[in-house]
Backbone as numpy.savetxt, mean C-alpha at the origin, in Angstrom:
# Nx Ny Nz CAx CAy CAz Cx Cy Cz
6.89 6.69 37.72 8.00 7.39 37.09 9.25 6.51 37.06
9.46 5.81 38.16 10.63 4.94 38.24 10.49 3.79 37.25
9.27 3.24 37.12 9.05 2.14 36.18 9.28 2.60 34.75
8.90 3.83 34.43 9.11 4.35 33.09 10.60 4.48 32.78
11.37 4.92 33.76 12.81 5.04 33.56 13.45 3.67 33.34
13.00 2.68 34.12 13.54 1.32 33.95 13.20 0.78 32.57
11.94 0.98 32.14 11.53 0.52 30.81 12.33 1.22 29.72
12.56 2.52 29.90 13.32 3.27 28.90 14.75 2.76 28.80
15.36 2.45 29.93 16.72 1.92 29.91 16.79 0.55 29.24
15.72 -0.23 29.39 15.72 -1.58 28.81 15.59 -1.55 27.29
14.77 -0.63 26.78 14.56 -0.61 25.33 15.55 0.29 24.60
16.24 1.16 25.32 17.14 2.11 24.67 18.25 1.44 23.86
18.89 0.36 24.33 19.93 -0.28 23.50 19.40 -0.76 22.15
18.20 -1.34 22.14 17.62 -1.83 20.89 17.26 -0.67 19.96
16.73 0.40 20.54 16.40 1.58 19.74 17.66 2.16 19.09
18.74 2.26 19.87 19.99 2.80 19.35 20.58 1.92 18.26
20.48 0.60 18.44 21.01 -0.33 17.44 20.23 -0.20 16.13
18.90 -0.15 16.23 18.07 -0.03 15.02 18.33 1.30 14.32
18.39 2.38 15.10 18.67 3.69 14.51 20.05 3.73 13.86
21.01 3.07 14.49 22.35 3.02 13.92 22.38 2.26 12.61
21.68 1.12 12.55 21.64 0.34 11.32 20.95 1.10 10.20
19.81 1.72 10.54 19.08 2.50 9.52 19.93 3.67 9.03
20.55 4.37 9.96 21.40 5.50 9.58 22.58 5.07 8.73
23.20 3.93 9.08 24.34 3.43 8.31 23.93 3.06 6.89
22.80 2.35 6.75 22.35 1.94 5.41 21.95 3.15 4.59
21.29 4.13 5.21 20.89 5.32 4.48 22.11 6.11 4.01
23.08 6.27 4.91 24.30 6.99 4.54 25.08 6.26 3.45
25.16 4.94 3.56 25.86 4.16 2.54 25.19 4.29 1.18
23.85 4.30 1.18 23.13 4.44 -0.08 23.35 5.82 -0.71
23.40 6.86 0.13 23.64 8.21 -0.38 25.04 8.31 -0.98
26.02 7.77 -0.27 27.39 7.81 -0.76 27.51 7.05 -2.08
26.90 5.88 -2.15 26.98 5.06 -3.37 26.36 5.79 -4.56
25.30 6.56 -4.32 24.62 7.23 -5.42 25.47 8.32 -6.06
26.50 8.79 -5.35 27.38 9.84 -5.88 28.72 9.29 -6.36
28.82 7.98 -6.54 30.06 7.37 -7.01 29.84 6.69 -8.34
30.87 6.70 -9.18 30.79 5.95 -10.42 31.41 4.57 -10.23
31.57 3.83 -11.30 32.11 2.47 -11.20 33.56 2.44 -10.72
34.27 3.56 -10.90 35.66 3.64 -10.45 35.80 4.25 -9.06
34.69 4.56 -8.43 34.74 5.12 -7.08 34.96 6.62 -7.03
34.77 7.30 -8.16 34.96 8.75 -8.20 33.63 9.46 -8.02
33.69 10.66 -7.41 32.49 11.45 -7.16 31.90 11.95 -8.47
30.55 11.82 -8.59 29.88 12.25 -9.81 28.39 12.43 -9.56
27.77 13.27 -10.38 26.31 13.44 -10.39 25.66 12.67 -11.53
26.45 11.91 -12.24 25.98 11.25 -13.45 24.86 10.25 -13.16
24.88 9.64 -11.98 23.84 8.66 -11.65 22.46 9.32 -11.62
22.38 10.49 -11.02 21.10 11.20 -10.97 20.71 11.73 -12.35
21.69 12.17 -13.12 21.41 12.65 -14.46 20.86 11.53 -15.34
21.46 10.35 -15.22 21.01 9.21 -16.03 19.63 8.75 -15.62
19.30 8.91 -14.33 17.95 8.54 -13.88 16.90 9.41 -14.56
17.12 10.72 -14.57 16.13 11.63 -15.13 16.17 11.67 -16.65
17.17 11.06 -17.27 17.20 10.93 -18.72 16.63 9.60 -19.19
16.33 8.73 -18.25 15.87 7.38 -18.57 14.37 7.40 -18.87
13.98 6.97 -20.05 12.55 6.95 -20.41 11.77 5.94 -19.59
12.41 4.84 -19.21 11.73 3.84 -18.38 11.40 4.42 -17.01
12.23 5.32 -16.52 11.97 5.96 -15.23 10.64 6.70 -15.25
10.40 7.47 -16.30 9.15 8.24 -16.38 7.95 7.32 -16.57
8.15 6.23 -17.27 7.07 5.26 -17.41 6.77 4.59 -16.08
7.82 4.30 -15.31 7.62 3.68 -13.99 6.95 4.66 -13.03
7.25 5.95 -13.16 6.60 6.96 -12.31 5.10 7.02 -12.63
4.76 7.03 -13.92 3.35 7.04 -14.31 2.65 5.78 -13.83
3.29 4.64 -13.99 2.70 3.38 -13.51 2.53 3.40 -12.00
3.49 3.98 -11.30 3.39 4.06 -9.84 2.21 4.92 -9.43
1.98 6.01 -10.12 0.83 6.88 -9.81 -0.49 6.13 -10.02
-0.60 5.42 -11.14 -1.81 4.64 -11.41 -1.97 3.55 -10.37
-0.89 2.86 -10.06 -0.87 1.78 -9.07 -1.31 2.28 -7.70
-0.77 3.43 -7.27 -1.08 3.96 -5.95 -2.52 4.47 -5.88
-2.93 5.25 -6.87 -4.29 5.81 -6.85 -5.34 4.70 -6.88
-5.17 3.73 -7.79 -6.13 2.64 -7.88 -6.16 1.77 -6.64
-4.98 1.41 -6.15 -4.92 0.53 -4.98 -5.44 1.22 -3.73
-5.02 2.46 -3.49 -5.43 3.17 -2.28 -6.93 3.45 -2.29
-7.45 3.90 -3.43 -8.89 4.15 -3.52 -9.69 2.88 -3.25
-9.26 1.78 -3.84 -9.95 0.51 -3.62 -9.82 0.01 -2.20
-8.64 0.10 -1.62 -8.43 -0.39 -0.26 -9.19 0.44 0.77
-9.18 1.76 0.61 -9.90 2.63 1.54 -11.40 2.38 1.45
-11.92 2.33 0.22 -13.36 2.13 0.03 -13.81 0.77 0.55
-13.11 -0.28 0.13 -13.48 -1.63 0.56 -13.29 -1.80 2.05
-12.22 -1.24 2.60 -11.99 -1.34 4.04 -13.09 -0.68 4.84
-13.56 0.49 4.38 -14.64 1.18 5.09 -15.94 0.41 4.99
-16.26 -0.11 3.81 -17.49 -0.89 3.63 -17.47 -2.13 4.50
-16.35 -2.85 4.50 -16.25 -4.07 5.32 -16.34 -3.74 6.80
-15.70 -2.65 7.23 -15.77 -2.26 8.64 -17.19 -1.93 9.05
-17.94 -1.23 8.19 -19.33 -0.90 8.50 -20.18 -2.17 8.58
-19.93 -3.12 7.68 -20.70 -4.37 7.71 -20.37 -5.20 8.95
-19.10 -5.24 9.32 -18.70 -6.04 10.47 -19.27 -5.48 11.78
-19.49 -4.18 11.84 -20.08 -3.61 13.07 -21.55 -4.02 13.24
-22.17 -4.48 12.15 -23.57 -4.89 12.23 -23.73 -6.35 12.67
-22.63 -7.09 12.66 -22.70 -8.51 13.04 -22.76 -8.63 14.56
-23.69 -9.37 15.05 -23.84 -9.55 16.50 -23.31 -10.90 16.96
-23.39 -11.92 16.12 -22.91 -13.25 16.49 -21.71 -13.63 15.60
-20.75 -14.29 16.23 -19.58 -14.72 15.49 -18.68 -13.59 15.04
-18.60 -12.51 15.84 -17.78 -11.37 15.45 -16.32 -11.75 15.29
-15.79 -12.52 16.24 -14.37 -12.88 16.20 -14.07 -13.71 14.96
-14.96 -14.63 14.62 -14.74 -15.51 13.46 -14.74 -14.70 12.17
-15.77 -13.88 11.96 -15.87 -13.13 10.72 -14.75 -12.11 10.59
-14.39 -11.47 11.69 -13.31 -10.49 11.63 -11.97 -11.16 11.32
-11.80 -12.36 11.87 -10.55 -13.07 11.61 -10.45 -13.51 10.16
-11.56 -14.04 9.63 -11.54 -14.54 8.26 -11.44 -13.40 7.25
-12.21 -12.34 7.46 -12.29 -11.28 6.46 -11.10 -10.33 6.55
-10.68 -9.98 7.76 -9.64 -8.97 7.92 -8.25 -9.56 8.12
-8.15 -10.67 8.79 -6.83 -11.21 9.13 -6.29 -12.13 8.04
-7.16 -12.94 7.43 -6.70 -13.95 6.48 -5.96 -13.36 5.27
-6.52 -12.36 4.57 -5.74 -11.80 3.44 -4.44 -11.15 3.88
-4.48 -10.44 5.02 -3.27 -9.77 5.50 -2.21 -10.78 5.93
-2.64 -11.90 6.51 -1.69 -12.90 7.01 -1.14 -13.79 5.90
-1.79 -13.79 4.76 -1.30 -14.61 3.64 0.04 -14.08 3.16
1.01 -14.96 3.03 2.34 -14.55 2.57 2.26 -13.90 1.19
3.10 -12.91 0.98 3.09 -12.20 -0.29 3.33 -13.13 -1.47
4.27 -14.04 -1.32 4.58 -14.94 -2.43 3.41 -15.88 -2.70
2.72 -16.30 -1.64 1.54 -17.16 -1.81 0.43 -16.40 -2.50
0.19 -15.17 -2.06 -0.85 -14.35 -2.67 -0.53 -14.07 -4.14
0.73 -13.76 -4.45 1.11 -13.49 -5.82 0.91 -14.68 -6.73
1.36 -15.86 -6.29 1.20 -17.08 -7.09 -0.28 -17.43 -7.24
-1.05 -17.26 -6.16 -2.47 -17.57 -6.20 -3.20 -16.71 -7.23
-2.96 -15.39 -7.18 -3.63 -14.51 -8.13 -3.12 -14.72 -9.55
-1.86 -15.06 -9.72 -1.35 -15.32 -11.07 -2.03 -16.52 -11.69
-2.25 -17.55 -10.90 -2.95 -18.73 -11.40 -4.42 -18.44 -11.65
-5.03 -17.62 -10.82 -6.43 -17.25 -11.03 -6.60 -16.47 -12.33
-5.61 -15.64 -12.68 -5.67 -14.83 -13.89 -5.18 -15.58 -15.14
-4.75 -16.80 -14.99 -4.21 -17.53 -16.14 -5.25 -17.58 -17.26
-4.83 -17.26 -18.49 -5.79 -17.14 -19.59 -6.28 -18.48 -20.12
-5.58 -19.57 -19.80 -5.97 -20.86 -20.32 -6.81 -21.66 -19.34
-6.37 -21.73 -18.08 -7.09 -22.55 -17.11 -7.24 -21.84 -15.77
-7.29 -20.51 -15.78 -7.52 -19.77 -14.56 -8.98 -19.84 -14.13
-9.21 -19.83 -12.83 -10.56 -19.97 -12.32 -11.41 -18.75 -12.65
-10.80 -17.57 -12.76 -11.57 -16.36 -13.05 -12.18 -16.42 -14.45
-11.39 -16.80 -15.45 -11.92 -16.94 -16.80 -12.97 -18.04 -16.88
-12.75 -19.10 -16.15 -13.69 -20.22 -16.15 -15.05 -19.78 -15.62
-15.05 -18.98 -14.54 -16.31 -18.50 -13.97 -17.00 -17.54 -14.92
-16.24 -16.61 -15.51 -16.85 -15.63 -16.42 -17.47 -16.29 -17.64
-16.82 -17.32 -18.18 -17.36 -18.03 -19.34 -18.60 -18.82 -18.98
-18.58 -19.47 -17.82 -19.71 -20.32 -17.42 -20.96 -19.52 -17.10
-20.80 -18.32 -16.54 -21.99 -17.52 -16.21 -22.39 -16.62 -17.37
-21.65 -16.67 -18.47 -22.04 -15.96 -19.67 -21.59 -14.52 -19.78
-20.72 -14.06 -18.89 -20.23 -12.68 -18.97 -19.12 -12.51 -19.99
-18.53 -13.60 -20.41 -17.46 -13.54 -21.41 -17.55 -14.76 -22.31
-17.38 -14.53 -23.61 -17.42 -15.64 -24.55 -16.04 -16.28 -24.73
-14.99 -15.49 -24.55 -13.63 -15.99 -24.72 -12.83 -15.79 -23.44
-11.79 -16.58 -23.33 -10.91 -16.44 -22.18 -10.06 -15.17 -22.32
-10.01 -14.38 -21.27 -9.35 -13.08 -21.30 -7.89 -13.23 -20.87
-6.94 -12.73 -21.67 -5.52 -12.77 -21.25 -5.21 -11.62 -20.29
-5.50 -11.80 -19.03 -5.44 -10.71 -18.05 -4.06 -10.11 -17.93
-3.04 -10.92 -18.00 -1.68 -10.45 -17.76 -0.86 -10.31 -19.04
-1.52 -10.30 -20.19 -0.80 -10.28 -21.46 -0.64 -8.88 -22.04
-1.47 -7.93 -21.63 -1.39 -6.57 -22.14 -1.13 -5.61 -20.97
-0.46 -4.49 -21.22 -0.10 -3.57 -20.13 -1.30 -3.09 -19.32
-2.36 -2.65 -19.98 -3.51 -2.10 -19.25 -4.23 -3.16 -18.43
-4.45 -4.31 -19.03 -5.13 -5.39 -18.31 -4.26 -5.89 -17.16
-2.96 -5.95 -17.37 -2.06 -6.42 -16.32 -2.07 -5.45 -15.13
-2.05 -4.14 -15.42 -2.10 -3.16 -14.34 -3.41 -3.26 -13.57
-4.52 -3.40 -14.30 -5.81 -3.58 -13.66 -5.83 -4.83 -12.79
-5.24 -5.91 -13.29 -5.23 -7.17 -12.56 -4.42 -7.08 -11.26
-3.25 -6.47 -11.33 -2.42 -6.39 -10.12 -3.02 -5.42 -9.10
-3.73 -4.39 -9.57 -4.39 -3.48 -8.64 -5.51 -4.20 -7.89
-6.29 -5.01 -8.60 -7.35 -5.79 -7.94 -6.75 -6.72 -6.90
-5.66 -7.39 -7.26 -5.01 -8.30 -6.32 -4.49 -7.54 -5.10
-3.93 -6.35 -5.32 -3.41 -5.57 -4.22 -4.51 -5.03 -3.32
-5.67 -4.71 -3.90 -6.81 -4.28 -3.09 -7.22 -5.40 -2.15
-7.29 -6.62 -2.67 -7.63 -7.76 -1.81 -6.59 -7.97 -0.72
-5.32 -7.80 -1.07 -4.25 -8.06 -0.10 -4.16 -6.97 0.96
-4.50 -5.70 0.60 -4.22 -4.61 1.52 -5.39 -3.94 2.16
-6.66 -4.30 1.77 -7.80 -3.60 2.36 -7.95 -3.90 3.85
-7.31 -4.98 4.30 -7.43 -5.38 5.71 -6.90 -4.30 6.65
-5.80 -3.65 6.27 -5.21 -2.63 7.13 -6.18 -1.49 7.36
-6.73 -0.94 6.28 -7.69 0.14 6.44 -8.96 -0.35 7.12
-9.35 -1.59 6.85 -10.53 -2.14 7.50 -10.38 -2.21 9.00
-9.22 -2.66 9.46 -8.98 -2.74 10.91 -8.95 -1.35 11.55
-8.34 -0.39 10.87 -8.31 0.98 11.39 -9.71 1.56 11.48
-10.49 1.38 10.42 -11.85 1.93 10.41 -12.74 1.23 11.44
-12.56 -0.08 11.57 -13.36 -0.81 12.55 -13.08 -0.32 13.96
-11.80 -0.11 14.27 -11.44 0.42 15.59 -12.00 1.83 15.78
-11.96 2.64 14.72 -12.47 4.00 14.83 -13.97 4.04 15.01
-14.69 3.19 14.30 -16.16 3.15 14.41 -16.58 2.75 15.82
-15.85 1.84 16.42 -16.21 1.38 17.75 -16.02 2.44 18.82
-15.26 3.49 18.54 -15.06 4.58 19.51 -16.11 5.68 19.38
-16.95 5.62 18.33 -17.99 6.64 18.15 -19.12 6.39 19.15
-19.50 7.37 19.94 -20.58 7.19 20.93 -21.90 6.82 20.24
-22.57 5.80 20.73 -23.84 5.38 20.16 -24.94 6.41 20.38
-24.76 7.28 21.36 -25.77 8.31 21.62 -25.95 9.22 20.42
-24.86 9.44 19.65 -24.96 10.30 18.48 -25.89 9.68 17.42
-25.77 8.38 17.23 -26.64 7.71 16.26 -28.09 7.68 16.74
-28.26 7.45 18.04 -29.62 7.41 18.59 -30.30 8.76 18.47
-29.54 9.84 18.74 -30.12 11.18 18.63 -30.46 11.51 17.18
-29.59 11.11 16.27 -29.84 11.37 14.84 -31.04 10.58 14.35
-31.21 9.36 14.84 -32.35 8.54 14.44 -33.65 9.13 14.95
-33.61 9.66 16.17 -34.80 10.32 16.72 -35.18 11.55 15.89
-34.14 12.25 15.39 -34.38 13.45 14.57 -34.83 13.10 13.16
-34.88 11.82 12.83 -35.39 11.40 11.53 -34.34 11.16 10.47
-33.06 11.11 10.86 -31.99 10.89 9.88 -32.00 9.43 9.42
-31.87 9.23 8.11 -31.81 7.86 7.57 -30.40 7.30 7.72
-30.19 6.09 7.19 -28.89 5.43 7.35 -27.78 6.22 6.68
-28.05 6.74 5.47 -27.02 7.52 4.78 -26.73 8.82 5.51
-27.76 9.46 6.04 -27.57 10.70 6.79 -26.73 10.48 8.04
-26.98 9.38 8.74 -26.19 9.08 9.94 -24.74 8.79 9.56
-24.55 8.09 8.43 -23.19 7.80 7.99 -22.45 9.07 7.60
-23.09 9.93 6.81 -22.43 11.11 6.27 -22.18 12.18 7.33
-23.12 12.34 8.25 -23.03 13.43 9.24 -22.42 13.02 10.57
-22.31 11.73 10.82 -21.75 11.27 12.10 -20.50 10.42 11.87
-20.64 9.35 11.09 -19.52 8.42 10.92 -18.34 9.07 10.22
-18.58 9.73 9.11 -17.49 10.33 8.34 -16.74 11.39 9.13
-17.42 12.37 9.77 -16.67 13.36 10.56 -15.90 12.75 11.73
-16.50 11.75 12.37 -15.82 11.13 13.50 -14.62 10.30 13.07
-14.66 9.81 11.84 -13.55 8.97 11.34 -12.48 9.78 10.62
-12.62 11.08 10.56 -11.67 11.89 9.80 -10.22 11.72 10.27
-9.93 11.76 11.58 -8.53 11.53 11.99 -8.02 10.14 11.61
-8.89 9.13 11.76 -8.51 7.77 11.38 -8.29 7.68 9.88
-9.13 8.37 9.11 -9.00 8.36 7.66 -7.68 8.97 7.22
-7.27 10.06 7.86 -6.00 10.70 7.50 -4.82 9.78 7.78
-4.83 9.16 8.95 -3.74 8.24 9.31 -3.72 7.03 8.38
-4.89 6.47 8.13 -4.98 5.30 7.26 -4.53 5.63 5.84
-4.91 6.80 5.37 -4.52 7.21 4.02 -3.01 7.35 3.91
-2.38 7.92 4.94 -0.93 8.08 4.92 -0.22 6.73 4.87
-0.61 5.83 5.78 0.04 4.52 5.82 -0.21 3.73 4.53
-1.41 3.82 4.00 -1.74 3.06 2.79 -0.96 3.56 1.59
-0.85 4.89 1.44 -0.10 5.45 0.32 1.37 5.05 0.40
1.97 5.22 1.57 3.39 4.88 1.73 3.62 3.39 1.51
2.75 2.58 2.07 2.88 1.13 1.92 2.76 0.73 0.45
1.82 1.32 -0.27 1.60 0.95 -1.67 2.76 1.39 -2.55
3.30 2.59 -2.28 4.45 3.05 -3.07 5.62 2.09 -2.93
5.85 1.61 -1.73 7.02 0.75 -1.46 6.73 -0.74 -1.67
5.48 -1.09 -2.01 5.14 -2.51 -2.08 5.71 -3.12 -3.35
6.38 -4.24 -3.21 7.14 -4.84 -4.30 6.72 -6.27 -4.66
6.49 -7.16 -3.68 6.39 -8.59 -4.01 5.27 -8.96 -4.96
4.07 -8.37 -4.79 2.92 -8.81 -5.57 3.12 -8.57 -7.06
3.57 -7.36 -7.41 3.81 -7.05 -8.83 4.92 -7.93 -9.38
5.99 -8.09 -8.64 7.13 -8.86 -9.14 6.76 -10.31 -9.38
5.97 -10.88 -8.49 5.59 -12.29 -8.63 4.59 -12.49 -9.76
3.64 -11.55 -9.88 2.58 -11.72 -10.87 3.02 -11.38 -12.29
3.75 -10.28 -12.46 4.09 -9.83 -13.81 5.58 -9.55 -14.01
6.33 -9.36 -12.92 7.74 -9.01 -13.06 7.96 -7.63 -13.63
6.92 -6.78 -13.61 7.02 -5.45 -14.19 6.52 -5.36 -15.62
6.26 -6.49 -16.24 5.80 -6.51 -17.62 4.28 -6.55 -17.70
3.75 -6.73 -18.91 4.48 -6.84 -20.19 4.85 -5.46 -20.74
6.00 -5.39 -21.35 6.50 -4.15 -21.96 6.49 -3.00 -20.95
6.98 -3.27 -19.75 7.05 -2.30 -18.66 5.67 -1.77 -18.26
4.62 -2.52 -18.57 3.27 -2.05 -18.28 2.93 -1.97 -16.82
3.60 -2.77 -15.99 3.38 -2.72 -14.54 4.67 -2.39 -13.79
5.60 -1.82 -14.50 6.89 -1.47 -13.87 6.70 -0.23 -12.99
6.81 -0.38 -11.69 6.77 0.75 -10.78 8.20 1.17 -10.44
8.33 2.26 -9.70 9.67 2.74 -9.35 10.40 1.69 -8.52
9.69 1.03 -7.61 10.33 0.04 -6.75 10.81 -1.16 -7.55
9.97 -1.67 -8.44 10.40 -2.81 -9.26 11.52 -2.43 -10.21
11.53 -1.17 -10.66 12.61 -0.72 -11.53 13.93 -0.61 -10.77
13.86 -0.18 -9.51 15.07 -0.17 -8.68 15.63 -1.58 -8.53
14.74 -2.54 -8.31 15.18 -3.93 -8.21 15.81 -4.39 -9.52
15.18 -4.03 -10.65 15.69 -4.45 -11.95 17.08 -3.85 -12.21
17.26 -2.57 -11.86 18.55 -1.92 -12.05 19.63 -2.60 -11.21
19.26 -2.97 -9.99 20.26 -3.54 -9.07 20.63 -4.97 -9.41
19.62 -5.83 -9.55 19.88 -7.26 -9.61 19.76 -7.86 -11.00
19.28 -7.08 -11.97 19.27 -7.56 -13.35 20.38 -6.89 -14.16
20.44 -5.56 -14.09 21.42 -4.82 -14.87 22.69 -4.52 -14.10
22.71 -4.79 -12.79 23.87 -4.58 -11.92 24.33 -3.13 -11.90
23.41 -2.20 -12.08 23.72 -0.77 -12.01 23.40 -0.27 -10.60
24.23 -0.66 -9.65 23.95 -0.40 -8.25 23.95 1.09 -7.92
24.85 1.85 -8.53 24.93 3.28 -8.23 23.69 4.02 -8.75
23.27 3.68 -9.94 22.06 4.30 -10.48 20.84 3.90 -9.66
20.78 2.65 -9.24 19.68 2.20 -8.40 19.67 2.93 -7.06
20.85 3.18 -6.51 20.94 3.93 -5.25 20.43 5.35 -5.43
20.77 5.98 -6.56 20.29 7.33 -6.84 18.77 7.36 -6.96
18.22 6.39 -7.66 16.77 6.34 -7.83 16.07 6.06 -6.49
16.67 5.21 -5.67 16.07 4.94 -4.35 16.10 6.16 -3.45
17.12 7.00 -3.60 17.17 8.24 -2.83 16.08 9.21 -3.27
15.83 9.26 -4.57 14.74 10.09 -5.09 13.40 9.61 -4.53
13.21 8.30 -4.53 11.97 7.74 -3.99 11.85 8.02 -2.50
12.97 7.94 -1.78 12.96 8.23 -0.35 12.51 9.66 -0.08
12.98 10.61 -0.87 12.58 12.01 -0.70 11.08 12.18 -0.95
10.56 11.48 -1.94 9.12 11.56 -2.23 8.31 11.01 -1.07
8.69 9.83 -0.58 7.96 9.22 0.54 8.08 10.06 1.80
9.27 10.60 2.04 9.48 11.45 3.22 8.61 12.71 3.14
8.51 13.29 1.95 7.67 14.48 1.78 6.20 14.16 2.04
5.74 13.03 1.53 4.35 12.62 1.77 4.10 12.42 3.26
5.01 11.73 3.93 4.86 11.50 5.38 4.87 12.82 6.14
5.74 13.73 5.74 5.83 15.03 6.42 4.54 15.83 6.26
3.98 15.85 5.04 2.76 16.61 4.81 1.59 16.04 5.59
1.48 14.71 5.62 0.40 14.09 6.39 0.59 14.34 7.88
1.81 14.20 8.38 2.07 14.43 9.80 1.76 15.87 10.19
2.12 16.79 9.33 1.81 18.20 9.59 0.31 18.45 9.61
-0.40 17.81 8.71 -1.85 17.96 8.67 -2.49 17.40 9.93
-2.02 16.23 10.39 -2.56 15.63 11.60 -2.25 16.48 12.83
-1.06 17.08 12.86 -0.72 17.95 13.99 -1.62 19.17 14.02
-1.96 19.71 12.87 -2.87 20.85 12.83 -4.26 20.47 13.30
-4.73 19.29 12.92 -6.05 18.84 13.35 -6.10 18.64 14.86
-5.02 18.11 15.42 -4.98 17.92 16.88 -4.96 19.27 17.59
-4.18 20.21 17.05 -4.08 21.54 17.66 -5.40 22.29 17.59
-6.14 22.06 16.49 -7.43 22.74 16.33 -8.48 22.16 17.26
């Protein structure tokens, strides 16, 4: 008990400083969103946000971006976690290469790497597709809105599946092996053991992973900005990239603050709903 009190006293100054900084920035952003260029109180910033056609396009793009990225990351992370549990030799090496390497790669490096891979003239992806006969012509991956969105989602799946993979791998390792042995004795096949044992046991991990992945993807900025900059023709413009464009391209700081507050409310609501769901599962 005494050690806990000492530890609490040691970390409390840092916690208070971080909370103070976060609170100050949040309050400053709220105040800025209700001011015009002359410093007068107004609701015009929020009105202009909801009258902006680009805003609705960025919302639609964000939904496509989040659904595609999260579905791919969750699925690929689960598959990789299941495969890694079957490895008996070189576990540390394979886990480090498969799960740590993409996550540890800097965002700017990953963005530039995937942009060069998607290059329509001398990208390695087009070169491979042409050589193996799957495509007769080089595909301009980042030249059209739909193809660009598909391309950045694939890149984001590669960059972010590691998080869900690590969560699922940790969750699978906590499942008692006796359950699988009993199911195998009862005649359950591999799919039956996965569906009736692995999935139910991973449900709490899946809820937590889904929450973090959704929030992370909504707020993720570097990969899209580096690969497409939100283009072409706003085809990959998400709410986050649009906030950046309003602030540092158009210098509309008050409108950008209003839009960021709207996004904050959305993310906060998602986090609240997931947290409430997890609390109910624990209570049950």
